Structures are given as C-alpha cells and as structure tokens.
ROGU-574971 format. One line per field, with one value per atom (N, C-alpha, C): atom name; z, y, x. Coordinates in steps of 0.1 Angstrom, whole numbers. Layout:
BEGIN
atom (CA, ...)
up (Z, ...)
north (Y, ...)
east (X, ...)
END
This chain:
BEGIN
atom (N, CA, C, N, CA, C, N, CA, C, N, CA, C, N, CA, C, N, CA, C, N, CA, C, N, CA, C, N, CA, C, N, CA, C, N, CA, C, N, CA, C, N, CA, C, N, CA, C, N, CA, C, N, CA, C, N, CA, C, N, CA, C, N, CA, C, N, CA, C, N, CA, C, N, CA, C, N, CA, C, N, CA, C, N, CA, C, N, CA, C, N, CA, C, N, CA, C, N, CA, C, N, CA, C, N, CA, C, N, CA, C, N, CA, C, N, CA, C, N, CA, C, N, CA, C, N, CA, C, N, CA, C, N, CA, C, N, CA, C, N, CA, C, N, CA, C, N, CA, C, N, CA, C, N, CA, C, N, CA, C, N, CA, C, N, CA, C, N, CA, C, N, CA, C, N, CA, C, N, CA, C, N, CA, C, N, CA, C, N, CA, C, N, CA, C, N, CA, C, N, CA, C, N, CA, C, N, CA, C, N, CA, C, N, CA, C, N, CA, C, N, CA, C, N, CA, C, N, CA, C, N, CA, C, N, CA, C, N, CA, C, N, CA, C, N, CA, C, N, CA, C, N, CA, C, N, CA, C, N, CA, C, N, CA, C, N, CA, C, N, CA, C, N, CA, C, N, CA, C, N, CA, C, N, CA, C, N, CA, C, N, CA, C, N, CA, C, N, CA, C, N, CA, C, N, CA, C, N, CA, C, N, CA, C, N, CA, C, N, CA, C, N, CA, C, N, CA, C, N, CA, C, N, CA, C, N, CA, C, N, CA, C, N, CA, C, N, CA, C, N, CA, C, N, CA, C, N, CA, C, N, CA, C, N, CA, C, N, CA, C, N, CA, C, N, CA, C, N, CA, C, N, CA, C, N, CA, C, N, CA, C, N, CA, C, N, CA, C, N, CA, C, N, CA, C, N, CA, C, N, CA, C, N, CA, C, N, CA, C, N, CA, C, N, CA, C, N, CA, C, N, CA, C, N, CA, C, N, CA, C, N, CA, C, N, CA, C, N, CA, C, N, CA, C, N, CA, C, N, CA, C, N, CA, C, N, CA, C, N, CA, C, N, CA, C, N, CA, C, N, CA, C, N, CA, C, N, CA, C, N, CA, C, N, CA, C, N, CA, C, N, CA, C, N, CA, C, N, CA, C, N, CA, C, N, CA, C, N, CA, C, N, CA, C, N, CA, C, N, CA, C, N, CA, C, N, CA, C, N, CA, C, N, CA, C, N, CA, C, N, CA, C, N, CA, C, N, CA, C, N, CA, C, N, CA, C, N, CA, C, N, CA, C, N, CA, C, N, CA, C, N, CA, C, N, CA, C, N, CA, C, N, CA, C, N, CA, C, N, CA, C, N, CA, C, N, CA, C, N, CA, C, N, CA, C, N, CA, C, N, CA, C, N, CA, C, N, CA, C, N, CA, C, N, CA, C, N, CA, C, N, CA, C, N, CA, C, N, CA, C, N, CA, C, N, CA, C, N, CA, C, N, CA, C, N, CA, C, N, CA, C, N, CA, C, N, CA, C)
up (638, 631, 614, 611, 597, 586, 572, 561, 558, 566, 564, 577, 583, 588, 604, 605, 619, 627, 638, 646, 654, 662, 665, 677, 683, 697, 697, 685, 680, 675, 674, 664, 674, 672, 681, 671, 685, 679, 680, 672, 672, 668, 677, 675, 671, 658, 658, 656, 669, 673, 663, 657, 651, 662, 670, 681, 670, 661, 656, 644, 644, 633, 640, 624, 634, 644, 654, 667, 679, 674, 684, 697, 697, 708, 715, 709, 710, 725, 734, 751, 754, 744, 749, 742, 726, 724, 725, 735, 739, 754, 760, 768, 763, 758, 749, 747, 740, 732, 743, 755, 764, 776, 778, 787, 774, 766, 753, 756, 751, 747, 761, 771, 783, 789, 781, 787, 780, 769, 758, 757, 766, 776, 762, 745, 736, 739, 731, 728, 720, 726, 723, 726, 714, 718, 715, 718, 716, 712, 702, 698, 691, 691, 687, 679, 668, 659, 664, 658, 661, 649, 636, 631, 617, 604, 592, 587, 586, 582, 597, 607, 619, 620, 614, 608, 601, 590, 584, 588, 595, 603, 613, 624, 631, 624, 615, 606, 602, 598, 587, 601, 615, 627, 634, 627, 634, 621, 613, 599, 602, 611, 612, 622, 630, 637, 634, 644, 640, 639, 643, 647, 637, 634, 633, 636, 630, 635, 631, 634, 632, 637, 621, 625, 624, 635, 636, 627, 618, 621, 630, 639, 647, 641, 631, 624, 611, 603, 596, 580, 569, 558, 551, 558, 557, 567, 579, 590, 582, 576, 571, 556, 548, 542, 546, 554, 560, 565, 569, 574, 562, 556, 540, 541, 535, 529, 537, 549, 559, 559, 556, 555, 543, 529, 519, 517, 510, 511, 521, 530, 544, 545, 550, 545, 561, 572, 583, 591, 579, 593, 583, 594, 588, 589, 581, 582, 587, 597, 602, 605, 604, 608, 618, 627, 634, 629, 620, 616, 625, 628, 635, 631, 620, 613, 605, 597, 592, 581, 573, 557, 560, 564, 566, 549, 540, 526, 526, 533, 528, 532, 546, 554, 545, 539, 534, 526, 519, 507, 510, 525, 530, 537, 534, 537, 550, 562, 576, 581, 582, 584, 596, 604, 622, 622, 618, 626, 627, 622, 622, 635, 645, 655, 664, 662, 670, 673, 690, 691, 689, 688, 690, 672, 665, 650, 645, 655, 649, 653, 663, 669, 660, 652, 650, 636, 632, 617, 607, 593, 581, 576, 567, 565, 550, 542, 529, 520, 512, 503, 493, 492, 487, 474, 465, 457, 461, 456, 460, 445, 446, 438, 439, 429, 433, 423, 425, 422, 426, 417, 422, 430, 432, 442, 453, 457, 470, 470, 477, 476, 484, 473, 480, 478, 489, 490, 483, 482, 476, 464, 467, 456, 459, 444, 444, 442, 445, 438, 434, 425, 422, 418, 420, 420, 430, 426, 440, 453, 448, 460, 473, 464, 473, 475, 470, 472, 491, 488, 499, 511, 506, 519, 520, 520, 521, 531, 525, 530, 542, 544, 559, 567, 568, 572, 581, 574, 582, 592, 590, 606, 617, 615, 630, 640, 638, 650, 660, 655, 656, 658, 673, 673, 672, 663, 659, 645, 638, 625, 622, 632, 630, 627, 619, 619, 602, 598, 588, 587, 595, 595, 589, 590, 585, 575, 573, 552, 544, 553, 544, 545, 553, 554, 542, 540, 528, 519, 517, 502, 495, 505, 501, 498, 509, 507, 490, 487, 478, 467, 463, 456, 455, 462, 462, 452, 451, 447, 428, 421, 409, 408, 399, 392, 387, 386, 372, 377, 371, 376, 362, 357, 347, 351, 346, 350, 336, 337, 328, 327, 316, 324, 315, 323, 315, 314, 304, 302, 296, 302, 296, 285, 277, 264, 253, 245, 234, 225)
north (-666, -657, -656, -644, -642, -645, -643, -640, -632, -621, -607, -610, -621, -624, -620, -612, -604, -616, -612, -621, -612, -620, -615, -606, -615, -606, -589, -590, -576, -564, -568, -561, -554, -537, -529, -525, -528, -525, -513, -505, -492, -494, -489, -489, -477, -473, -461, -465, -455, -452, -443, -446, -435, -433, -424, -424, -424, -416, -414, -427, -439, -449, -454, -461, -469, -463, -474, -471, -464, -460, -450, -459, -467, -473, -476, -463, -462, -463, -460, -462, -479, -490, -500, -506, -501, -508, -506, -491, -491, -500, -502, -511, -523, -528, -545, -547, -532, -535, -532, -527, -522, -539, -545, -558, -570, -573, -584, -576, -568, -563, -565, -562, -563, -578, -585, -597, -606, -603, -604, -604, -593, -588, -581, -576, -571, -556, -550, -535, -532, -521, -514, -501, -492, -480, -475, -467, -462, -453, -450, -433, -430, -421, -414, -406, -406, -394, -387, -372, -359, -355, -358, -351, -358, -356, -362, -358, -370, -369, -371, -376, -378, -395, -403, -414, -415, -405, -406, -399, -394, -385, -395, -402, -409, -422, -427, -437, -436, -419, -417, -418, -412, -413, -421, -432, -447, -456, -450, -455, -449, -439, -433, -440, -450, -455, -465, -469, -479, -494, -493, -508, -517, -527, -531, -530, -522, -517, -521, -526, -531, -518, -511, -499, -510, -511, -517, -504, -502, -493, -501, -493, -493, -486, -490, -478, -483, -479, -479, -481, -481, -481, -469, -457, -444, -445, -449, -453, -459, -472, -480, -470, -467, -457, -446, -438, -428, -439, -451, -457, -460, -469, -470, -462, -449, -439, -437, -431, -435, -442, -453, -464, -470, -462, -471, -468, -476, -483, -476, -480, -478, -490, -494, -505, -516, -507, -509, -513, -511, -509, -520, -527, -538, -533, -535, -526, -545, -536, -548, -537, -548, -537, -543, -535, -543, -531, -540, -536, -530, -512, -507, -499, -500, -488, -494, -484, -486, -496, -497, -503, -516, -511, -526, -532, -522, -531, -539, -535, -542, -556, -557, -570, -583, -577, -583, -593, -589, -594, -608, -609, -624, -631, -650, -658, -657, -652, -649, -640, -630, -615, -611, -630, -623, -624, -632, -630, -617, -610, -591, -594, -595, -592, -597, -613, -617, -616, -609, -605, -615, -628, -641, -640, -639, -637, -624, -621, -605, -609, -613, -613, -626, -638, -647, -650, -639, -640, -644, -641, -641, -629, -624, -611, -610, -606, -610, -591, -595, -582, -580, -567, -562, -554, -553, -541, -529, -517, -510, -497, -492, -481, -471, -463, -451, -438, -431, -424, -408, -400, -387, -385, -394, -392, -398, -400, -412, -424, -430, -448, -455, -461, -470, -481, -493, -510, -517, -519, -525, -519, -506, -506, -488, -480, -469, -465, -460, -458, -442, -440, -427, -423, -413, -414, -419, -425, -432, -435, -446, -449, -441, -428, -420, -407, -409, -396, -406, -417, -425, -426, -423, -422, -407, -404, -386, -385, -388, -384, -390, -405, -417, -408, -400, -391, -379, -370, -365, -369, -382, -387, -392, -389, -391, -383, -376, -367, -373, -381, -387, -408, -408, -420, -434, -427, -438, -439, -434, -438, -438, -444, -446, -462, -466, -482, -482, -491, -499, -490, -490, -483, -467, -460, -450, -447, -465, -463, -467, -474, -476, -468, -454, -444, -436, -435, -429, -431, -445, -452, -447, -449, -441, -427, -415, -401, -398, -407, -404, -410, -421, -426, -419, -406, -401, -384, -384, -372, -375, -363, -364, -370, -378, -384, -383, -380, -384, -371, -367, -359, -357, -346, -343, -344, -349, -350, -350, -348, -349, -361, -372, -381, -378, -378, -373, -387, -391, -404, -400, -407, -407, -406, -416, -417, -416, -409, -407, -416)
east (241, 249, 241, 238, 230, 236, 235, 239, 250, 247, 258, 273, 268, 280, 280, 267, 269, 261, 268, 264, 254, 242, 228, 237, 246, 253, 257, 264, 270, 262, 247, 236, 236, 232, 229, 208, 200, 187, 182, 177, 172, 160, 152, 135, 132, 123, 118, 103, 97, 79, 76, 65, 54, 45, 45, 33, 18, 17, 2, -1, 7, 6, -6, -11, -27, -33, -35, -47, -35, -27, -18, -16, -8, -3, 10, 15, 30, 39, 26, 33, 36, 22, 21, 32, 37, 51, 57, 60, 69, 75, 64, 66, 72, 63, 67, 80, 86, 101, 109, 107, 117, 117, 106, 108, 111, 107, 112, 128, 135, 152, 158, 150, 156, 161, 148, 147, 161, 166, 172, 184, 187, 200, 206, 200, 206, 205, 215, 217, 207, 198, 190, 185, 182, 177, 159, 153, 137, 136, 134, 132, 118, 113, 100, 102, 90, 91, 83, 85, 75, 72, 80, 72, 78, 72, 76, 88, 99, 113, 121, 111, 123, 127, 123, 128, 140, 138, 151, 166, 162, 170, 179, 165, 176, 178, 176, 178, 191, 197, 207, 217, 213, 222, 228, 216, 221, 233, 237, 245, 252, 255, 266, 280, 272, 280, 290, 291, 309, 303, 290, 287, 273, 271, 260, 246, 241, 227, 213, 203, 188, 182, 176, 168, 153, 146, 128, 119, 117, 103, 90, 88, 75, 61, 54, 47, 39, 31, 31, 39, 36, 46, 47, 43, 53, 59, 64, 74, 84, 80, 91, 96, 90, 94, 104, 102, 108, 124, 126, 138, 143, 136, 146, 151, 145, 152, 166, 160, 176, 186, 182, 191, 200, 188, 197, 209, 215, 235, 238, 234, 242, 244, 262, 268, 266, 266, 260, 242, 234, 220, 213, 206, 197, 182, 173, 158, 149, 143, 129, 121, 109, 96, 86, 78, 67, 56, 49, 36, 23, 27, 14, 7, 12, 2, -17, -19, -33, -33, -25, -23, -16, -3, 10, 7, 9, 11, 26, 35, 46, 45, 44, 40, 30, 25, 11, 21, 32, 38, 43, 40, 43, 37, 43, 31, 31, 41, 34, 37, 28, 30, 29, 23, 26, 40, 44, 60, 67, 60, 66, 65, 54, 52, 58, 69, 75, 87, 93, 106, 118, 110, 121, 126, 117, 118, 125, 123, 133, 146, 152, 159, 173, 162, 169, 165, 162, 156, 170, 169, 180, 172, 186, 190, 183, 178, 175, 177, 184, 187, 170, 168, 158, 159, 152, 156, 144, 153, 143, 142, 128, 124, 128, 130, 135, 127, 120, 104, 110, 117, 116, 126, 137, 151, 147, 139, 135, 128, 133, 129, 117, 114, 103, 105, 104, 102, 96, 81, 76, 69, 61, 54, 51, 47, 44, 34, 24, 12, 8, -1, -8, -20, -24, -42, -53, -61, -70, -66, -57, -47, -43, -36, -28, -37, -50, -63, -72, -66, -72, -66, -52, -43, -39, -43, -41, -56, -69, -80, -77, -75, -71, -65, -54, -45, -50, -65, -71, -77, -76, -82, -76, -63, -48, -60, -63, -70, -80, -91, -106, -100, -98, -95, -106, -114, -126, -123, -117, -113, -101, -88, -77, -80, -69, -68, -76, -76, -89, -101, -106, -122, -119, -110, -104, -103, -94, -93, -106, -114, -132, -137, -138, -147, -137, -124, -117, -122, -123, -124, -138, -149, -159, -160, -156, -152, -149, -135, -129, -136, -144, -152, -167, -170, -183, -175, -159, -158, -156, -152, -149, -139, -131, -124, -118, -102, -91, -85, -75, -63, -54, -55, -44, -26, -21, -10, -3, 14, 27, 39, 35, 49, 64, 69, 81, 95, 96, 106, 123, 128, 145, 148, 141, 141, 131, 132, 125, 116)
END
C-alpha cells in the first residue's frame, strides 16, 4: 500500500511509449513491459504516441476512469512533460517514468536513477507529491529553460531520423552546432506586478 492508500493490486498501469525517443527501442520496451507485467499479474495497457500531444490525450483519457491509474511515461523529458500536463490535478492518476529518451534530466535529480528501470521498484515504490511549474498555461515538473538549452534541444530534434545521431551523441553534436551560430535573442518579459 502506498501513502495515498492505494493498494498495488488495485492499480491499472498505463504505459505510454514514445517510439522516437532516444535510441528508438520501442519494440524492445514493449516486449519487456508485456513480459514483466504479465508475470506480475497486474492490470496494464500499452499505448504508443504517433504525434505531439498524444501522451496528453492518452493520460487525460486514463484520468476519466473510475479506478486508480499509474501512467508510466516511457520516453524522454518531452514525453514526461506531456504526461504531466495530462495528469495535472487528476485525483486518480499517479505518474511514473521509464527514462528512454536522449536527455532524461528529470531522473538525474535522484540519487539512484537506475531504479527507474526496475519494474519491481515501479510496483512497490512510494508515491511522492511534487510541485509543478506553470509557464504559459503548461506545466513542467523539474525545470524550464530558455535560450541556449532550448536551441540545443531543437537542433537535436532534427536528428531523430538519423539513427547514428540519436541519443547523447545527437545532443553533443547539437551543442557544437549551436555554439557555432550567432548567440542572443531579443525578448520581452512581462510580470504581474509593476
């Protein structure tokens, strides 16, 4: 039983796989999830995203169920961000993550990030409440970036179709490309207070 009072047996696990995250091993992860969850005899479903916004839509659909649901983001920080936005303020949804993306910044906040790959830990872990950051009507779970970081992510996303440049190598190449360009952007910052 976790601190929300939900027994593990009563949870439905909904895995949302982003097939273009990281090294694009969606088939491998789907087989592993199927095998692990069937062995545990837990209720589960597996969904793949096809376009931006799919993980939000799938998570919102899960939040309308009358049972407790653990939505597991199987992808990178972008997939997790969509799941968070779909789950925000849903009373019956717990969010978990299997970090299969390129960056995986969120799990680096924890002392044992390898535990995020453990199905035993997923099913026996403790639920923790986390704050969300609200920016321009969307939610973020660990950080919000502007400028250089965003330019690198945007550049790296262009490499998704090139298998050799997926994952950390694509990020490293993107850093060098962005550093070679002219830096700086004009922006206006508006606050609620004068």
